[in-house]
Steps between C-alpha positions, in 0.01 A plus 500: 500500500819328424641827378466654841682208659778509230569865552526458874724190478750692284508790731529277805794312351681831440441624854616172641826542299547842658440358839758229445753778386432697815511193720848392387609866494614475143518873423632622843347728754445792249387292211121562561549867535712522173241296307221728635684801375564348155124408476374850600755717294557277193297186444148608590519831280594297203235240557225762537618687203475189261168383652332842455652575165364173350153540658198610275365850586142382510586221752691751718210737523213247530214506754712248689738786578216689687382200700858410604546858606194504725561146642853595592427835658223346698751249642758763562231716689384217724862432618587861547175568698585233759895538506504884501187593707478194729845365533687833453759359257766734359481599126765259366362196671143592415591557142666154470199341657269674265707381199491150646130515517419606137820498290465182305772277347408602136845391362646195669160327542270721299668444170515106541137502619389722214653251263400173652152610649384794304654405170663836424823640675394861440220469753736596767635801312234748620568405862872540440445847347270605793742391765811629349370840380255574787547282816885474486558879458261582794633219723871578423443873563350414844787271584748763381334764718452261786872393511671808372360756729444763248185594303476764221277539195799472272608165674142357462463613133834377384499172691354296212778615276763400731387139548640251254194286507260775419735628230511167338122466515442865353733422207323164432161679508640770259602235247163326521295814475704657218547178301868571487705205363813448701766325288544138604875523579410781753170331636646145541762590771214669706302174456781272599594707810137545596438121477757448787280713728224240572718209599743707704210677676342173590854364602563812708164441683596136556832607652317727732310196645823322612534482877175675561150419630187673390254655760733511783420690813599858484532493121190690425274201430182692550604708196590194312173325564288814427682557168465127410139504568439806292706371204347151491145540629393860451671622178368223256141544640528877458632459138199262427245743633653796312535283186124405523418857563682607183315249296790268448421139443632168389873447446574872565339489839697177574821688401418794731456269801808281415721812481360626827560164656877495417739497796685803627766595259876437575557869403355587846768309670765648255369858607499395864861392477599813316364722770569255793146534633223245521723224380361212716140633438552483114688168513240310717205635304652413175564141618138451646333657198707307250394179678143610567436644150515147357172422667350840412577457129366147507175612655473786250561245212218276638246778564557713186588255213 
């Protein structure tokens, strides 16, 4: 129980530092955008390369991967059903909203929670793999098409190989699966650069909160509330039901529910910034789910341990 609180205290302090940096305008008016580009193109690819390269193959391709896939796609589907068919949202905004509903924070919060609560940092690795190699390519392709105006088979097929985050994930997976030993003088720089991604991502999110209020009228708060409800109330329950259906019990079932109960990932905000669509939707959902997930994880701990 204390592990959950410890993880969120650490994360909250870093976000607060970012908020202070934004509040005093320490980095200037373009600082947030520059930081977002550095995270997207340099830091995150290095982080994901090292995380996946050091993960064990049997943990990466465990039943947890299938349960996480089904729980997340259920969350995406519920949001898209309402946003597209009922509210008639455009593709980029609907894509960001769907990600906000089911794309979990498997890095910034998932890794600390895996260590403090589940006892093993690699519990979050299958979710990272799933999100980076399946969800991110699909979502980024939709965002590319929705904001670029051109759709072609070649563009869709080559999109994953033009995205630095996905390239880093693929290279990390290759190292893990093949058992290649990367020399330490080569691997260590990637580890050090990647280590900067987590605090800067959280700080960048904190900077975005400066001078803003959540759930303002005209800001798309219906979408925010829908995504938040799906993320916190529906996705963990769906994960539990699917896990039970797969015969998963004990600590493994607890892990499945905990990972599904993680808040929306800062990556979603980073993607929204990158394409300038759904920025407020992603920001507000991340904030609400980050606060609300503390209660969700505590309830899961009480009921399943």
